[in-house]
Each structure stands twice: as structure tokens, then as C-alpha cells.
C-alpha positions as CSV (number, residue, x, y, z in Angstrom):
1,M,-121.6,-63.0,19.3
2,N,-120.6,-66.0,21.5
3,K,-123.2,-68.8,21.6
4,I,-123.8,-70.3,25.0
5,A,-125.5,-73.5,26.2
6,A,-126.7,-74.5,29.7
7,V,-126.5,-78.1,30.7
8,I,-128.8,-78.8,33.6
9,V,-128.0,-82.0,35.5
10,A,-131.1,-83.4,37.2
11,G,-130.6,-87.1,37.7
12,G,-130.5,-87.3,41.5
13,S,-132.6,-89.7,43.5
14,G,-133.4,-87.4,46.3
15,S,-132.9,-90.1,49.0
16,R,-132.0,-87.5,51.7
17,M,-135.3,-85.7,51.0
18,G,-137.2,-88.7,52.4
19,T,-140.0,-88.5,49.7
20,K,-141.2,-90.9,47.0
21,I,-140.9,-88.1,44.5
22,K,-137.4,-87.2,43.3
23,K,-136.3,-83.9,44.8
24,Q,-136.1,-82.1,41.4
25,Y,-139.8,-82.8,40.8
26,L,-141.0,-81.6,44.2
27,K,-143.1,-78.4,44.1
28,L,-141.6,-75.1,45.2
29,K,-144.3,-72.4,45.4
30,G,-146.5,-74.5,43.1
31,K,-143.9,-75.3,40.5
32,E,-141.4,-78.1,40.1
33,I,-137.9,-77.3,41.4
34,L,-136.4,-78.3,38.0
35,V,-138.8,-76.0,36.2
36,H,-137.7,-73.0,38.3
37,T,-134.1,-73.9,37.5
38,V,-134.6,-74.2,33.8
39,E,-136.6,-71.0,33.6
40,R,-133.8,-69.0,35.2
41,F,-131.6,-69.8,32.3
42,S,-134.3,-69.7,29.6
43,T,-135.2,-66.1,30.3
44,M,-131.6,-64.9,29.8
45,A,-130.8,-63.5,26.3
46,Q,-127.2,-64.7,26.7
47,V,-128.2,-68.4,26.9
48,D,-129.0,-69.9,23.4
49,E,-130.0,-73.4,24.3
50,I,-130.6,-75.7,27.3
51,I,-129.8,-79.4,27.6
52,V,-131.4,-81.3,30.5
53,V,-129.9,-84.5,31.7
54,T,-132.0,-86.9,33.8
55,G,-132.5,-90.6,34.5
56,Q,-133.4,-92.7,31.5
57,E,-136.8,-93.6,33.1
58,D,-137.7,-89.9,33.4
59,I,-136.9,-88.6,29.9
60,E,-140.5,-88.7,28.7
61,Y,-141.9,-87.1,31.8
62,V,-139.3,-84.3,31.8
63,T,-139.6,-83.6,28.1
64,E,-143.4,-83.3,28.5
65,L,-143.0,-81.1,31.6
66,L,-140.6,-78.6,30.1
67,K,-141.6,-78.6,26.4
68,E,-145.4,-79.0,26.6
69,T,-146.6,-78.1,30.1
70,Y,-144.3,-75.0,30.5
71,Q,-143.4,-74.6,26.8
72,I,-139.8,-73.6,27.5
73,E,-138.6,-73.1,23.9
74,K,-134.9,-73.0,24.6
75,V,-134.8,-76.6,25.8
76,K,-133.1,-78.4,22.9
77,C,-133.4,-81.9,24.3
78,V,-133.6,-84.1,27.4
79,L,-130.9,-86.7,27.6
80,A,-130.2,-89.8,29.7
81,G,-127.5,-89.5,32.4
82,G,-124.9,-92.0,33.4
83,K,-123.9,-94.0,36.4
84,E,-122.0,-91.1,38.1
85,R,-122.6,-87.4,37.9
86,Q,-119.6,-86.9,35.7
87,D,-121.0,-89.4,33.2
88,S,-124.2,-87.4,33.1
89,C,-122.4,-84.1,32.6
90,Y,-120.3,-85.7,29.8
91,N,-123.5,-86.9,28.1
92,G,-124.9,-83.4,28.4
93,I,-122.0,-81.5,27.0
94,K,-121.9,-83.9,24.0
95,G,-125.5,-82.9,23.3
96,V,-124.9,-79.2,22.7
97,S,-125.0,-77.8,19.2
98,K,-121.8,-77.6,17.1
99,D,-121.7,-73.8,17.1
100,I,-121.8,-73.4,20.9
101,E,-118.7,-71.8,22.3
102,Y,-119.3,-71.9,26.1
103,I,-121.1,-74.3,28.4
104,L,-122.6,-73.6,31.8
105,I,-123.1,-76.8,33.8
106,H,-125.7,-76.4,36.6
107,D,-127.4,-78.5,39.2
108,G,-131.1,-79.0,38.6
109,A,-131.8,-78.7,42.3
110,R,-130.3,-75.1,42.5
111,P,-133.4,-73.1,41.5
112,L,-132.4,-69.8,43.2
113,I,-129.4,-69.0,41.0
114,S,-129.5,-65.3,40.2
115,E,-129.3,-63.8,36.7
116,Q,-126.5,-61.5,38.0
117,T,-124.4,-64.6,39.0
118,I,-125.0,-66.2,35.6
119,R,-124.0,-63.0,33.8
120,S,-120.8,-62.7,35.9
121,S,-119.9,-66.3,35.1
122,I,-120.4,-65.7,31.4
123,E,-118.2,-62.6,31.5
124,K,-115.4,-64.3,33.3
125,V,-115.3,-67.5,31.3
126,K,-114.7,-65.4,28.1
127,E,-111.5,-64.2,29.8
128,Y,-110.3,-67.3,31.7
129,K,-111.9,-70.3,29.8
130,A,-112.8,-72.0,33.1
131,C,-114.6,-70.6,36.1
132,I,-116.8,-71.7,39.0
133,V,-119.3,-70.0,41.2
134,A,-118.4,-70.1,44.9
135,V,-118.8,-68.3,48.2
136,P,-116.3,-67.8,51.0
137,V,-116.8,-70.4,53.8
138,K,-118.1,-68.8,57.0
139,D,-116.9,-71.5,59.5
140,T,-113.5,-72.7,60.4
141,I,-112.8,-76.0,58.6
142,K,-111.0,-78.9,60.2
143,Q,-109.3,-81.8,58.4
144,V,-109.5,-85.0,60.4
145,D,-108.2,-88.5,60.0
146,E,-110.2,-91.8,60.1
147,T,-110.2,-91.8,63.9
148,G,-111.8,-88.3,64.1
149,K,-108.5,-86.6,65.3
150,V,-107.9,-83.2,63.9
151,I,-104.8,-83.2,61.7
152,H,-104.9,-79.8,60.0
153,T,-106.8,-76.5,60.2
154,P,-106.5,-74.7,56.8
155,K,-106.7,-70.9,56.7
156,R,-110.3,-69.9,56.4
157,E,-109.6,-67.0,54.0
158,T,-108.3,-69.5,51.4
159,L,-111.4,-71.7,51.4
160,W,-114.5,-71.4,49.2
161,S,-117.7,-73.4,49.1
162,I,-118.3,-74.5,45.5
163,Q,-121.6,-74.1,43.8
164,T,-122.8,-74.1,40.2
165,P,-122.9,-73.0,37.5
166,Q,-119.4,-74.1,36.5
167,V,-118.6,-72.5,33.1
168,F,-116.1,-73.6,30.5
169,E,-115.0,-73.0,26.9
170,K,-116.6,-75.9,25.1
171,N,-113.5,-77.4,23.5
172,L,-111.7,-77.2,26.8
173,I,-114.3,-79.1,28.8
174,I,-114.9,-81.7,26.1
175,E,-111.2,-82.4,25.8
176,A,-110.8,-82.7,29.6
177,Y,-113.7,-85.1,29.9
178,E,-112.3,-87.3,27.1
179,K,-108.9,-87.4,28.8
180,A,-110.6,-88.2,32.1
181,K,-112.4,-91.1,30.5
182,Q,-109.2,-92.4,28.9
183,N,-107.2,-92.1,32.2
184,Q,-110.1,-93.2,34.5
185,V,-110.1,-90.0,36.4
186,I,-113.0,-89.8,38.9
187,A,-114.1,-86.4,40.1
188,T,-117.0,-84.9,42.2
189,D,-117.3,-81.8,40.1
190,D,-116.5,-80.6,36.6
191,S,-113.7,-78.2,37.6
192,M,-111.7,-81.1,39.2
193,I,-111.6,-82.8,35.8
194,V,-110.2,-79.6,34.2
195,E,-107.7,-79.1,37.1
196,A,-106.5,-82.7,36.7
197,F,-105.0,-81.9,33.3
198,G,-103.3,-78.7,34.3
199,E,-105.8,-76.1,33.4
200,N,-106.4,-73.1,35.6
201,V,-109.9,-72.5,37.1
202,Y,-111.0,-69.2,38.5
203,I,-113.6,-68.2,41.1
204,V,-116.7,-66.2,40.4
205,Q,-118.2,-65.0,43.8
206,G,-121.7,-66.1,44.0
207,E,-124.5,-65.8,46.6
208,Y,-125.3,-67.7,49.8
209,T,-128.9,-68.0,48.6
210,N,-127.8,-70.2,45.7
211,I,-128.6,-73.3,47.8
212,K,-128.8,-76.9,46.5
213,I,-132.1,-78.5,47.7
214,T,-131.3,-81.9,49.2
215,T,-133.2,-82.0,52.5
216,P,-136.7,-81.0,53.8
217,E,-135.0,-78.1,55.6
218,D,-133.5,-76.8,52.3
219,L,-137.0,-76.8,50.7
220,L,-138.4,-74.8,53.6
221,L,-135.5,-72.3,53.2
222,A,-136.0,-72.1,49.5
223,E,-139.7,-71.3,49.9
224,R,-138.8,-68.4,52.1
225,L,-136.0,-67.1,49.8
226,I,-138.0,-67.3,46.6
């Protein structure tokens, strides 16, 4: 049976939320957003362990929150992130156990991920080695230049809005991150790093409710959705 780890990245500052408390620690229906997220993965039999990546200054707090307050047994460890998101992800994937075969990388501020979407991701990664959750875009997208002039309108049916989890065969994602570090490749998500070295990445259709909480409006929407 394949062993699977979830790496939850929760190192954001939450500046767009406009609160002193970092967004991942804000309460959603009486429970921290990060706790909701981690619990989604911990209740699934397919997930063997969870690694949480956060700011160095928050390690003690997050460890106590997850392991003592909520007693989430699948949390293997809480690790410090890096300067950029990709540095944090790399630290997380290096922290998984040796016998792990697949890694799900997920935003700590996406607490509404469904079990069905996680299951679909796991099924597809076993076939394709690299896959990402996404939904078709609803709006027409315009590409503009620095003056604000429209220079291209891509076909809407070819465009997808990318979410997490992003799921990879462990050896593939570790090798891609090592190459990225050597070649100073900068990316905004994990799949870009895999794509940069010629690997194919496949879409898993997700759900529009799998929102990332970044603003007060997102928090209000999440409260209704949950």
C-alpha cells in the first residue's frame, strides 16, 4: 500500500486580512483555520502523516495547538519555513518519512478542501506522477501590458484557476526542487517547478468552494460554506 504525506504550508502573514492575528490562526466557527485544514487530512485513511510548515516564531504555538490542544496524532512535526513559499515547501517535503511515496502540498488557509477532491488527487497522482487541483475559470481573461492595454485574450476553455493540493511522486518533486535550487528557478507554485524541468502535470477538477482565505470577505464566505 502506497504511503502518503500531506505537507501543509501555513507561513503567511495575513496582511490582506487587516488583523493582528495571522490569518491561519483566525477562528472559523470557533476553531482556528489551520486546525480545520489539518483535520481534513488527518481524518482520511489514505494520509499517513502530516508535516506543517510555519514561521520560525510560531513553531512552539502551532505544535501545542495541533498536538496538545486538538491532539491530531498524524502530525509528524512542525517545521520552519523559508523566505519564499517555495523555500517553505522544500523544507516541508524534506521532512517526510523515508517510506513515503507520494506528497500532497496544501495551503494552510484552504480549510474547505473536500475529502472527495483529496481522494481524486491521490488516485490520479498514482497514474501521472504529478497533478494539481483546479477549476475552470468563469470569466474571460485579458492579458495586458504595463500601460493597461489589452494585448491578448486567451480562449477561456483552455484556462483553469489553480488551487491546492498539488500532488507529486515524492522522488519527482524532491528532484525538481533540488534542480530549481541549483538553477535558481523561482516559481509561485510547486507545479511550475516540475514543469520547468520537462515533467508533465495533469489537472484534477476541484470545487469552487475550495477557497483560500486571504481577506475578511473570504472569511465570511467560508463561515457560510462550512
